[in-house]
PDB file of N, CA, C and O in Angstrom:
ATOM      1  N   MET A   1     -66.468  -4.939  44.027  1.00  0.00           N
ATOM      2  CA  MET A   1     -65.765  -5.540  44.662  1.00  0.00           C
ATOM      3  C   MET A   1     -66.040  -6.818  44.474  1.00  0.00           C
ATOM      4  O   MET A   1     -65.187  -7.705  44.481  1.00  0.00           O
ATOM      5  N   LYS A   2     -67.475  -7.014  44.260  1.00  0.00           N
ATOM      6  CA  LYS A   2     -67.719  -8.524  43.692  1.00  0.00           C
ATOM      7  C   LYS A   2     -66.421  -9.152  42.997  1.00  0.00           C
ATOM      8  O   LYS A   2     -65.572  -9.965  43.362  1.00  0.00           O
ATOM      9  N   ARG A   3     -66.653  -8.398  41.811  1.00  0.00           N
ATOM     10  CA  ARG A   3     -65.600  -8.903  40.599  1.00  0.00           C
ATOM     11  C   ARG A   3     -64.090  -9.101  41.322  1.00  0.00           C
ATOM     12  O   ARG A   3     -63.521 -10.188  41.423  1.00  0.00           O
ATOM     13  N   VAL A   4     -63.768  -8.304  41.618  1.00  0.00           N
ATOM     14  CA  VAL A   4     -62.452  -8.627  42.279  1.00  0.00           C
ATOM     15  C   VAL A   4     -62.479  -9.699  42.934  1.00  0.00           C
ATOM     16  O   VAL A   4     -61.479 -10.418  42.919  1.00  0.00           O
ATOM     17  N   LEU A   5     -63.563 -10.050  43.627  1.00  0.00           N
ATOM     18  CA  LEU A   5     -63.702 -11.659  44.732  1.00  0.00           C
ATOM     19  C   LEU A   5     -63.655 -12.666  44.096  1.00  0.00           C
ATOM     20  O   LEU A   5     -62.922 -13.598  44.428  1.00  0.00           O
ATOM     21  N   VAL A   6     -64.504 -12.697  42.938  1.00  0.00           N
ATOM     22  CA  VAL A   6     -64.625 -13.378  41.377  1.00  0.00           C
ATOM     23  C   VAL A   6     -63.357 -13.520  40.643  1.00  0.00           C
ATOM     24  O   VAL A   6     -63.111 -14.414  39.834  1.00  0.00           O
ATOM     25  N   GLY A   7     -62.674 -12.685  40.951  1.00  0.00           N
ATOM     26  CA  GLY A   7     -61.691 -13.010  39.857  1.00  0.00           C
ATOM     27  C   GLY A   7     -60.755 -13.735  40.425  1.00  0.00           C
ATOM     28  O   GLY A   7     -60.074 -14.613  39.896  1.00  0.00           O
ATOM     29  N   ALA A   8     -60.722 -13.232  41.868  1.00  0.00           N
ATOM     30  CA  ALA A   8     -59.227 -14.010  42.938  1.00  0.00           C
ATOM     31  C   ALA A   8     -59.441 -15.188  42.858  1.00  0.00           C
ATOM     32  O   ALA A   8     -58.566 -16.017  42.608  1.00  0.00           O
ATOM     33  N   LEU A   9     -61.240 -15.575  43.159  1.00  0.00           N
ATOM     34  CA  LEU A   9     -61.364 -17.135  43.445  1.00  0.00           C
ATOM     35  C   LEU A   9     -60.999 -18.015  41.945  1.00  0.00           C
ATOM     36  O   LEU A   9     -60.401 -19.091  41.924  1.00  0.00           O
ATOM     37  N   ILE A  10     -61.505 -17.291  40.750  1.00  0.00           N
ATOM     38  CA  ILE A  10     -60.746 -17.880  39.636  1.00  0.00           C
ATOM     39  C   ILE A  10     -59.604 -18.301  39.572  1.00  0.00           C
ATOM     40  O   ILE A  10     -59.322 -19.478  39.346  1.00  0.00           O
ATOM     41  N   ALA A  11     -58.635 -17.212  39.801  1.00  0.00           N
ATOM     42  CA  ALA A  11     -57.376 -17.223  40.044  1.00  0.00           C
ATOM     43  C   ALA A  11     -56.883 -18.731  41.195  1.00  0.00           C
ATOM     44  O   ALA A  11     -56.160 -19.687  40.913  1.00  0.00           O
ATOM     45  N   ALA A  12     -57.585 -18.428  42.454  1.00  0.00           N
ATOM     46  CA  ALA A  12     -57.090 -19.360  43.097  1.00  0.00           C
ATOM     47  C   ALA A  12     -57.209 -20.944  42.596  1.00  0.00           C
ATOM     48  O   ALA A  12     -56.256 -21.713  42.717  1.00  0.00           O
ATOM     49  N   ALA A  13     -58.118 -21.230  42.186  1.00  0.00           N
ATOM     50  CA  ALA A  13     -58.584 -22.350  41.339  1.00  0.00           C
ATOM     51  C   ALA A  13     -57.881 -22.887  40.467  1.00  0.00           C
ATOM     52  O   ALA A  13     -57.316 -23.975  40.581  1.00  0.00           O
ATOM     53  N   ALA A  14     -57.856 -21.963  39.269  1.00  0.00           N
ATOM     54  CA  ALA A  14     -56.371 -22.477  38.105  1.00  0.00           C
ATOM     55  C   ALA A  14     -55.374 -22.602  38.926  1.00  0.00           C
ATOM     56  O   ALA A  14     -54.945 -23.745  39.079  1.00  0.00           O
ATOM     57  N   GLY A  15     -54.722 -21.480  39.685  1.00  0.00           N
ATOM     58  CA  GLY A  15     -53.312 -22.335  40.384  1.00  0.00           C
ATOM     59  C   GLY A  15     -53.428 -23.626  40.645  1.00  0.00           C
ATOM     60  O   GLY A  15     -52.631 -24.434  40.168  1.00  0.00           O
ATOM     61  N   ALA A  16     -54.463 -23.998  41.458  1.00  0.00           N
ATOM     62  CA  ALA A  16     -54.391 -25.006  42.427  1.00  0.00           C
ATOM     63  C   ALA A  16     -54.816 -26.310  41.388  1.00  0.00           C
ATOM     64  O   ALA A  16     -54.537 -27.484  41.631  1.00  0.00           O
ATOM     65  N   ALA A  17     -55.326 -25.977  40.550  1.00  0.00           N
ATOM     66  CA  ALA A  17     -55.375 -27.158  40.097  1.00  0.00           C
ATOM     67  C   ALA A  17     -54.469 -27.439  38.411  1.00  0.00           C
ATOM     68  O   ALA A  17     -54.791 -28.133  37.446  1.00  0.00           O
ATOM     69  N   GLY A  18     -53.184 -26.492  38.673  1.00  0.00           N
ATOM     70  CA  GLY A  18     -52.083 -26.838  37.449  1.00  0.00           C
ATOM     71  C   GLY A  18     -52.455 -26.138  36.530  1.00  0.00           C
ATOM     72  O   GLY A  18     -51.860 -26.459  35.501  1.00  0.00           O
ATOM     73  N   VAL A  19     -53.353 -25.097  36.343  1.00  0.00           N
ATOM     74  CA  VAL A  19     -53.104 -24.686  35.313  1.00  0.00           C
ATOM     75  C   VAL A  19     -52.465 -23.477  34.801  1.00  0.00           C
ATOM     76  O   VAL A  19     -52.494 -22.412  35.419  1.00  0.00           O
ATOM     77  N   GLY A  20     -51.978 -23.613  33.851  1.00  0.00           N
ATOM     78  CA  GLY A  20     -51.075 -23.017  33.224  1.00  0.00           C
ATOM     79  C   GLY A  20     -49.175 -23.181  33.252  1.00  0.00           C
ATOM     80  O   GLY A  20     -48.222 -22.410  33.135  1.00  0.00           O
ATOM     81  N   GLY A  21     -49.419 -24.967  33.526  1.00  0.00           N
ATOM     82  CA  GLY A  21     -48.128 -25.256  33.097  1.00  0.00           C
ATOM     83  C   GLY A  21     -47.178 -25.175  33.608  1.00  0.00           C
ATOM     84  O   GLY A  21     -46.889 -26.094  34.374  1.00  0.00           O
ATOM     85  N   ALA A  22     -46.278 -24.108  33.451  1.00  0.00           N
ATOM     86  CA  ALA A  22     -45.204 -24.638  34.468  1.00  0.00           C
ATOM     87  C   ALA A  22     -44.615 -24.764  36.008  1.00  0.00           C
ATOM     88  O   ALA A  22     -43.521 -25.058  36.489  1.00  0.00           O
ATOM     89  N   THR A  23     -46.252 -24.290  36.670  1.00  0.00           N
ATOM     90  CA  THR A  23     -45.713 -25.048  37.777  1.00  0.00           C
ATOM     91  C   THR A  23     -46.160 -26.303  38.264  1.00  0.00           C
ATOM     92  O   THR A  23     -45.900 -26.875  39.322  1.00  0.00           O
ATOM     93  N   ALA A  24     -46.870 -26.628  37.316  1.00  0.00           N
ATOM     94  CA  ALA A  24     -47.089 -28.132  37.604  1.00  0.00           C
ATOM     95  C   ALA A  24     -45.873 -29.086  36.787  1.00  0.00           C
ATOM     96  O   ALA A  24     -45.757 -30.302  36.934  1.00  0.00           O
ATOM     97  N   ALA A  25     -45.309 -28.524  36.206  1.00  0.00           N
ATOM     98  CA  ALA A  25     -44.294 -29.572  35.494  1.00  0.00           C
ATOM     99  C   ALA A  25     -42.972 -29.869  36.190  1.00  0.00           C
ATOM    100  O   ALA A  25     -42.259 -28.917  36.507  1.00  0.00           O
ATOM    101  N   GLN A  26     -42.570 -31.186  36.465  1.00  0.00           N
ATOM    102  CA  GLN A  26     -41.945 -31.954  37.401  1.00  0.00           C
ATOM    103  C   GLN A  26     -40.215 -31.885  36.585  1.00  0.00           C
ATOM    104  O   GLN A  26     -40.023 -32.046  35.380  1.00  0.00           O
ATOM    105  N   SER A  27     -39.491 -31.698  37.288  1.00  0.00           N
ATOM    106  CA  SER A  27     -37.831 -31.535  37.176  1.00  0.00           C
ATOM    107  C   SER A  27     -37.719 -32.681  36.865  1.00  0.00           C
ATOM    108  O   SER A  27     -38.406 -33.529  37.434  1.00  0.00           O
ATOM    109  N   SER A  28     -36.671 -33.076  35.711  1.00  0.00           N
ATOM    110  CA  SER A  28     -35.899 -34.280  35.447  1.00  0.00           C
ATOM    111  C   SER A  28     -35.650 -34.715  37.188  1.00  0.00           C
ATOM    112  O   SER A  28     -36.362 -35.537  37.764  1.00  0.00           O
ATOM    113  N   ASP A  29     -34.663 -34.080  37.748  1.00  0.00           N
ATOM    114  CA  ASP A  29     -33.951 -33.997  39.144  1.00  0.00           C
ATOM    115  C   ASP A  29     -34.598 -34.659  39.863  1.00  0.00           C
ATOM    116  O   ASP A  29     -33.929 -35.617  40.251  1.00  0.00           O
ATOM    117  N   GLU A  30     -36.338 -34.644  40.559  1.00  0.00           N
ATOM    118  CA  GLU A  30     -36.787 -35.385  41.177  1.00  0.00           C
ATOM    119  C   GLU A  30     -37.176 -36.826  40.611  1.00  0.00           C
ATOM    120  O   GLU A  30     -37.343 -36.921  39.395  1.00  0.00           O
ATOM    121  N   PRO A  31     -37.370 -38.240  41.627  1.00  0.00           N
ATOM    122  CA  PRO A  31     -37.495 -39.146  41.584  1.00  0.00           C
ATOM    123  C   PRO A  31     -38.778 -39.081  40.877  1.00  0.00           C
ATOM    124  O   PRO A  31     -39.335 -37.984  40.831  1.00  0.00           O
ATOM    125  N   ALA A  32     -39.382 -40.192  40.266  1.00  0.00           N
ATOM    126  CA  ALA A  32     -40.713 -40.632  39.598  1.00  0.00           C
ATOM    127  C   ALA A  32     -41.453 -40.814  41.032  1.00  0.00           C
ATOM    128  O   ALA A  32     -40.812 -41.185  42.015  1.00  0.00           O
ATOM    129  N   ARG A  33     -42.734 -40.552  41.086  1.00  0.00           N
ATOM    130  CA  ARG A  33     -43.282 -41.020  42.312  1.00  0.00           C
ATOM    131  C   ARG A  33     -43.944 -42.531  41.772  1.00  0.00           C
ATOM    132  O   ARG A  33     -44.200 -42.859  40.613  1.00  0.00           O
ATOM    133  N   GLN A  34     -44.113 -43.289  42.992  1.00  0.00           N
ATOM    134  CA  GLN A  34     -44.557 -44.495  42.851  1.00  0.00           C
ATOM    135  C   GLN A  34     -45.723 -44.621  43.635  1.00  0.00           C
ATOM    136  O   GLN A  34     -45.968 -43.946  44.634  1.00  0.00           O
ATOM    137  N   ASP A  35     -46.581 -45.687  43.054  1.00  0.00           N
ATOM    138  CA  ASP A  35     -48.020 -45.815  43.316  1.00  0.00           C
ATOM    139  C   ASP A  35     -47.918 -46.494  44.970  1.00  0.00           C
ATOM    140  O   ASP A  35     -47.876 -47.722  44.893  1.00  0.00           O
ATOM    141  N   CYS A  36     -47.879 -46.090  46.129  1.00  0.00           N
ATOM    142  CA  CYS A  36     -47.712 -46.537  47.413  1.00  0.00           C
ATOM    143  C   CYS A  36     -48.783 -46.521  47.977  1.00  0.00           C
ATOM    144  O   CYS A  36     -49.751 -45.902  47.535  1.00  0.00           O
ATOM    145  N   ARG A  37     -48.791 -47.166  48.996  1.00  0.00           N
ATOM    146  CA  ARG A  37     -50.032 -47.300  49.720  1.00  0.00           C
ATOM    147  C   ARG A  37     -50.020 -48.266  51.416  1.00  0.00           C
ATOM    148  O   ARG A  37     -49.940 -49.493  51.375  1.00  0.00           O
ATOM    149  N   THR A  38     -50.089 -47.680  52.502  1.00  0.00           N
ATOM    150  CA  THR A  38     -49.778 -48.509  53.609  1.00  0.00           C
ATOM    151  C   THR A  38     -51.540 -48.372  54.321  1.00  0.00           C
ATOM    152  O   THR A  38     -52.381 -47.473  54.294  1.00  0.00           O
ATOM    153  N   TYR A  39     -51.502 -49.812  54.939  1.00  0.00           N
ATOM    154  CA  TYR A  39     -52.863 -50.308  55.219  1.00  0.00           C
ATOM    155  C   TYR A  39     -52.304 -51.436  56.464  1.00  0.00           C
ATOM    156  O   TYR A  39     -51.502 -52.362  56.346  1.00  0.00           O
ATOM    157  N   SER A  40     -52.881 -51.073  57.387  1.00  0.00           N
ATOM    158  CA  SER A  40     -52.405 -51.854  59.134  1.00  0.00           C
ATOM    159  C   SER A  40     -50.617 -52.248  58.958  1.00  0.00           C
ATOM    160  O   SER A  40     -50.180 -53.347  58.617  1.00  0.00           O
ATOM    161  N   SER A  41     -49.877 -51.146  59.260  1.00  0.00           N
ATOM    162  CA  SER A  41     -48.046 -50.819  59.143  1.00  0.00           C
ATOM    163  C   SER A  41     -47.824 -51.394  57.643  1.00  0.00           C
ATOM    164  O   SER A  41     -46.676 -51.169  57.259  1.00  0.00           O
ATOM    165  N   VAL A  42     -48.637 -52.086  56.686  1.00  0.00           N
ATOM    166  CA  VAL A  42     -48.302 -52.649  55.922  1.00  0.00           C
ATOM    167  C   VAL A  42     -48.108 -51.544  54.641  1.00  0.00           C
ATOM    168  O   VAL A  42     -49.137 -50.964  54.295  1.00  0.00           O
ATOM    169  N   THR A  43     -46.643 -51.167  53.797  1.00  0.00           N
ATOM    170  CA  THR A  43     -46.944 -50.421  52.643  1.00  0.00           C
ATOM    171  C   THR A  43     -46.282 -51.133  51.429  1.00  0.00           C
ATOM    172  O   THR A  43     -45.124 -51.546  51.472  1.00  0.00           O
ATOM    173  N   ASP A  44     -47.016 -51.239  50.445  1.00  0.00           N
ATOM    174  CA  ASP A  44     -47.378 -51.915  49.189  1.00  0.00           C
ATOM    175  C   ASP A  44     -46.886 -51.009  48.233  1.00  0.00           C
ATOM    176  O   ASP A  44     -47.633 -50.031  48.260  1.00  0.00           O
ATOM    177  N   CYS A  45     -45.595 -50.786  47.028  1.00  0.00           N
ATOM    178  CA  CYS A  45     -45.547 -50.212  46.178  1.00  0.00           C
ATOM    179  C   CYS A  45     -45.536 -51.380  44.594  1.00  0.00           C
ATOM    180  O   CYS A  45     -45.143 -52.495  44.251  1.00  0.00           O
ATOM    181  N   GLY A  46     -46.368 -49.993  43.968  1.00  0.00           N
ATOM    182  CA  GLY A  46     -46.126 -50.411  42.630  1.00  0.00           C
ATOM    183  C   GLY A  46     -47.535 -50.796  41.837  1.00  0.00           C
ATOM    184  O   GLY A  46     -48.457 -50.390  42.543  1.00  0.00           O
ATOM    185  N   GLY A  47     -47.909 -51.260  40.953  1.00  0.00           N
ATOM    186  CA  GLY A  47     -48.903 -51.600  40.055  1.00  0.00           C
ATOM    187  C   GLY A  47     -49.484 -53.091  40.343  1.00  0.00           C
ATOM    188  O   GLY A  47     -49.117 -53.905  41.190  1.00  0.00           O
ATOM    189  N   PRO A  48     -50.542 -53.185  39.332  1.00  0.00           N
ATOM    190  CA  PRO A  48     -51.341 -54.366  40.123  1.00  0.00           C
ATOM    191  C   PRO A  48     -50.413 -55.883  40.273  1.00  0.00           C
ATOM    192  O   PRO A  48     -49.414 -55.956  39.556  1.00  0.00           O
ATOM    193  N   VAL A  49     -50.689 -56.913  41.063  1.00  0.00           N
ATOM    194  CA  VAL A  49     -49.924 -58.077  41.185  1.00  0.00           C
ATOM    195  C   VAL A  49     -50.953 -58.871  40.874  1.00  0.00           C
ATOM    196  O   VAL A  49     -52.152 -58.683  40.671  1.00  0.00           O
ATOM    197  N   LYS A  50     -49.921 -60.215  40.881  1.00  0.00           N
ATOM    198  CA  LYS A  50     -50.871 -61.525  40.706  1.00  0.00           C
ATOM    199  C   LYS A  50     -51.405 -61.982  41.867  1.00  0.00           C
ATOM    200  O   LYS A  50     -50.555 -62.185  42.734  1.00  0.00           O
ATOM    201  N   LEU A  51     -52.829 -62.275  42.259  1.00  0.00           N
ATOM    202  CA  LEU A  51     -53.347 -62.617  43.367  1.00  0.00           C
ATOM    203  C   LEU A  51     -53.321 -63.969  43.251  1.00  0.00           C
ATOM    204  O   LEU A  51     -53.278 -64.446  42.117  1.00  0.00           O
ATOM    205  N   THR A  52     -53.349 -65.088  44.746  1.00  0.00           N
ATOM    206  CA  THR A  52     -53.568 -66.489  44.620  1.00  0.00           C
ATOM    207  C   THR A  52     -54.856 -66.562  44.210  1.00  0.00           C
ATOM    208  O   THR A  52     -55.337 -65.518  43.768  1.00  0.00           O
ATOM    209  N   GLU A  53     -55.928 -68.087  44.263  1.00  0.00           N
ATOM    210  CA  GLU A  53     -57.076 -68.180  44.517  1.00  0.00           C
ATOM    211  C   GLU A  53     -57.374 -67.307  45.639  1.00  0.00           C
ATOM    212  O   GLU A  53     -58.182 -66.378  45.660  1.00  0.00           O
ATOM    213  N   LYS A  54     -56.730 -67.662  46.429  1.00  0.00           N
ATOM    214  CA  LYS A  54     -57.294 -67.179  48.442  1.00  0.00           C
ATOM    215  C   LYS A  54     -57.556 -66.357  48.474  1.00  0.00           C
ATOM    216  O   LYS A  54     -58.694 -65.993  48.768  1.00  0.00           O
ATOM    217  N   GLN A  55     -56.350 -65.443  48.100  1.00  0.00           N
ATOM    218  CA  GLN A  55     -55.757 -64.139  48.050  1.00  0.00           C
ATOM    219  C   GLN A  55     -57.036 -63.315  47.384  1.00  0.00           C
ATOM    220  O   GLN A  55     -57.602 -62.297  47.782  1.00  0.00           O
ATOM    221  N   GLN A  56     -57.246 -64.049  46.352  1.00  0.00           N
ATOM    222  CA  GLN A  56     -58.626 -62.779  45.692  1.00  0.00           C
ATOM    223  C   GLN A  56     -59.997 -63.297  46.353  1.00  0.00           C
ATOM    224  O   GLN A  56     -60.811 -62.435  46.684  1.00  0.00           O
ATOM    225  N   ALA A  57     -60.306 -64.666  46.568  1.00  0.00           N
ATOM    226  CA  ALA A  57     -61.129 -64.621  47.519  1.00  0.00           C
ATOM    227  C   ALA A  57     -61.115 -63.750  48.774  1.00  0.00           C
ATOM    228  O   ALA A  57     -62.026 -63.016  49.157  1.00  0.00           O
ATOM    229  N   CYS A  58     -60.065 -63.930  49.283  1.00  0.00           N
ATOM    230  CA  CYS A  58     -60.403 -62.762  50.318  1.00  0.00           C
ATOM    231  C   CYS A  58     -60.890 -60.788  49.923  1.00  0.00           C
ATOM    232  O   CYS A  58     -61.654 -59.960  50.421  1.00  0.00           O
ATOM    233  N   VAL A  59     -59.963 -60.823  48.840  1.00  0.00           N
ATOM    234  CA  VAL A  59     -60.273 -59.699  48.565  1.00  0.00           C
ATOM    235  C   VAL A  59     -61.498 -59.590  47.949  1.00  0.00           C
ATOM    236  O   VAL A  59     -62.017 -58.474  47.982  1.00  0.00           O
ATOM    237  N   THR A  60     -62.033 -60.406  47.442  1.00  0.00           N
ATOM    238  CA  THR A  60     -63.690 -60.496  46.955  1.00  0.00           C
ATOM    239  C   THR A  60     -64.468 -60.006  48.264  1.00  0.00           C
ATOM    240  O   THR A  60     -65.079 -58.941  48.358  1.00  0.00           O
ATOM    241  N   ALA A  61     -64.306 -61.156  49.433  1.00  0.00           N
ATOM    242  CA  ALA A  61     -64.940 -60.830  50.829  1.00  0.00           C
ATOM    243  C   ALA A  61     -65.026 -59.521  51.126  1.00  0.00           C
ATOM    244  O   ALA A  61     -66.071 -58.922  50.872  1.00  0.00           O
ATOM    245  N   ALA A  62     -64.098 -58.966  51.626  1.00  0.00           N
ATOM    246  CA  ALA A  62     -63.294 -58.163  52.206  1.00  0.00           C
ATOM    247  C   ALA A  62     -64.209 -56.721  50.878  1.00  0.00           C
ATOM    248  O   ALA A  62     -64.955 -55.922  51.445  1.00  0.00           O
ATOM    249  N   THR A  63     -64.133 -56.647  50.141  1.00  0.00           N
ATOM    250  CA  THR A  63     -64.908 -55.335  49.348  1.00  0.00           C
ATOM    251  C   THR A  63     -66.426 -55.781  49.413  1.00  0.00           C
ATOM    252  O   THR A  63     -67.131 -54.803  49.660  1.00  0.00           O
ATOM    253  N   ARG A  64     -67.054 -56.798  49.288  1.00  0.00           N
ATOM    254  CA  ARG A  64     -68.551 -56.878  49.519  1.00  0.00           C
ATOM    255  C   ARG A  64     -68.817 -56.356  51.279  1.00  0.00           C
ATOM    256  O   ARG A  64     -69.916 -55.957  51.664  1.00  0.00           O
ATOM    257  N   GLN A  65     -67.748 -56.445  52.077  1.00  0.00           N
ATOM    258  CA  GLN A  65     -67.839 -55.873  53.420  1.00  0.00           C
ATOM    259  C   GLN A  65     -67.608 -54.577  53.469  1.00  0.00           C
ATOM    260  O   GLN A  65     -67.665 -54.002  54.556  1.00  0.00           O
ATOM    261  N   GLY A  66     -67.343 -53.976  52.448  1.00  0.00           N
ATOM    262  CA  GLY A  66     -67.193 -52.097  52.400  1.00  0.00           C
ATOM    263  C   GLY A  66     -65.700 -51.777  52.414  1.00  0.00           C
ATOM    264  O   GLY A  66     -65.409 -50.589  52.272  1.00  0.00           O
ATOM    265  N   MET A  67     -64.808 -52.571  52.550  1.00  0.00           N
ATOM    266  CA  MET A  67     -63.674 -52.172  52.616  1.00  0.00           C
ATOM    267  C   MET A  67     -63.407 -52.271  50.771  1.00  0.00           C
ATOM    268  O   MET A  67     -63.842 -53.069  49.941  1.00  0.00           O
ATOM    269  N   THR A  68     -62.255 -50.751  50.610  1.00  0.00           N
ATOM    270  CA  THR A  68     -61.647 -50.559  49.003  1.00  0.00           C
ATOM    271  C   THR A  68     -60.996 -52.014  48.686  1.00  0.00           C
ATOM    272  O   THR A  68     -60.661 -52.933  49.433  1.00  0.00           O
ATOM    273  N   GLU A  69     -60.943 -51.820  46.996  1.00  0.00           N
ATOM    274  CA  GLU A  69     -60.337 -52.880  46.462  1.00  0.00           C
ATOM    275  C   GLU A  69     -58.829 -53.104  46.996  1.00  0.00           C
ATOM    276  O   GLU A  69     -58.323 -54.157  47.385  1.00  0.00           O
ATOM    277  N   ARG A  70     -58.198 -51.688  46.898  1.00  0.00           N
ATOM    278  CA  ARG A  70     -56.660 -51.434  47.114  1.00  0.00           C
ATOM    279  C   ARG A  70     -56.264 -51.650  48.454  1.00  0.00           C
ATOM    280  O   ARG A  70     -55.167 -52.176  48.642  1.00  0.00           O
ATOM    281  N   ARG A  71     -56.898 -51.365  49.318  1.00  0.00           N
ATOM    282  CA  ARG A  71     -56.756 -51.713  51.427  1.00  0.00           C
ATOM    283  C   ARG A  71     -57.126 -53.156  50.688  1.00  0.00           C
ATOM    284  O   ARG A  71     -56.120 -53.689  50.220  1.00  0.00           O
ATOM    285  N   ALA A  72     -58.045 -53.712  50.535  1.00  0.00           N
ATOM    286  CA  ALA A  72     -58.119 -55.780  50.177  1.00  0.00           C
ATOM    287  C   ALA A  72     -56.971 -56.193  49.861  1.00  0.00           C
ATOM    288  O   ALA A  72     -56.181 -56.884  50.504  1.00  0.00           O
ATOM    289  N   GLU A  73     -56.896 -55.728  48.800  1.00  0.00           N
ATOM    290  CA  GLU A  73     -55.616 -56.773  47.933  1.00  0.00           C
ATOM    291  C   GLU A  73     -54.179 -56.249  48.733  1.00  0.00           C
ATOM    292  O   GLU A  73     -53.269 -57.044  48.497  1.00  0.00           O
ATOM    293  N   VAL A  74     -53.816 -55.287  49.482  1.00  0.00           N
ATOM    294  CA  VAL A  74     -52.598 -55.142  50.262  1.00  0.00           C
ATOM    295  C   VAL A  74     -52.779 -56.263  51.495  1.00  0.00           C
ATOM    296  O   VAL A  74     -52.138 -57.314  51.510  1.00  0.00           O
ATOM    297  N   GLU A  75     -53.759 -55.878  52.540  1.00  0.00           N
ATOM    298  CA  GLU A  75     -54.285 -56.607  53.465  1.00  0.00           C
ATOM    299  C   GLU A  75     -54.375 -57.764  53.400  1.00  0.00           C
ATOM    300  O   GLU A  75     -54.032 -58.442  54.369  1.00  0.00           O
ATOM    301  N   CYS A  76     -54.984 -58.503  51.950  1.00  0.00           N
ATOM    302  CA  CYS A  76     -55.000 -60.366  51.685  1.00  0.00           C
ATOM    303  C   CYS A  76     -53.621 -60.556  51.336  1.00  0.00           C
ATOM    304  O   CYS A  76     -53.611 -61.779  51.475  1.00  0.00           O
ATOM    305  N   ARG A  77     -52.154 -60.201  50.899  1.00  0.00           N
ATOM    306  CA  ARG A  77     -51.605 -60.410  50.521  1.00  0.00           C
ATOM    307  C   ARG A  77     -50.782 -60.597  51.702  1.00  0.00           C
ATOM    308  O   ARG A  77     -50.325 -61.710  51.963  1.00  0.00           O
ATOM    309  N   ALA A  78     -50.529 -59.437  52.540  1.00  0.00           N
ATOM    310  CA  ALA A  78     -50.279 -59.219  53.896  1.00  0.00           C
ATOM    311  C   ALA A  78     -50.387 -60.179  54.902  1.00  0.00           C
ATOM    312  O   ALA A  78     -49.468 -60.919  55.253  1.00  0.00           O
ATOM    313  N   PHE A  79     -51.688 -60.160  55.434  1.00  0.00           N
ATOM    314  CA  PHE A  79     -52.073 -61.688  56.004  1.00  0.00           C
ATOM    315  C   PHE A  79     -53.281 -62.131  55.756  1.00  0.00           C
ATOM    316  O   PHE A  79     -54.450 -61.781  55.920  1.00  0.00           O
ATOM    317  N   PRO A  80     -52.201 -63.678  54.967  1.00  0.00           N
ATOM    318  CA  PRO A  80     -53.233 -64.400  54.302  1.00  0.00           C
ATOM    319  C   PRO A  80     -54.109 -65.605  54.802  1.00  0.00           C
ATOM    320  O   PRO A  80     -54.962 -66.097  54.063  1.00  0.00           O
TER     321      PRO A  80
END
């Protein structure tokens, strides 16, 4: 019985991790996912953006206070 449970756990973990290939493949019909994040009702999609000096100072101050850099970038651009 123990072997069956261990085998089932390993199979479940392998399936959740996408091991096996076919289920993890994305069809060409689906649109590519964008890197989007929403904080304080502001959504930002796409890669890194050039920040002004004021925005970069805001990000630095926010991250020193414990905010994640991704969130700080969005909020410092949205609320200058």
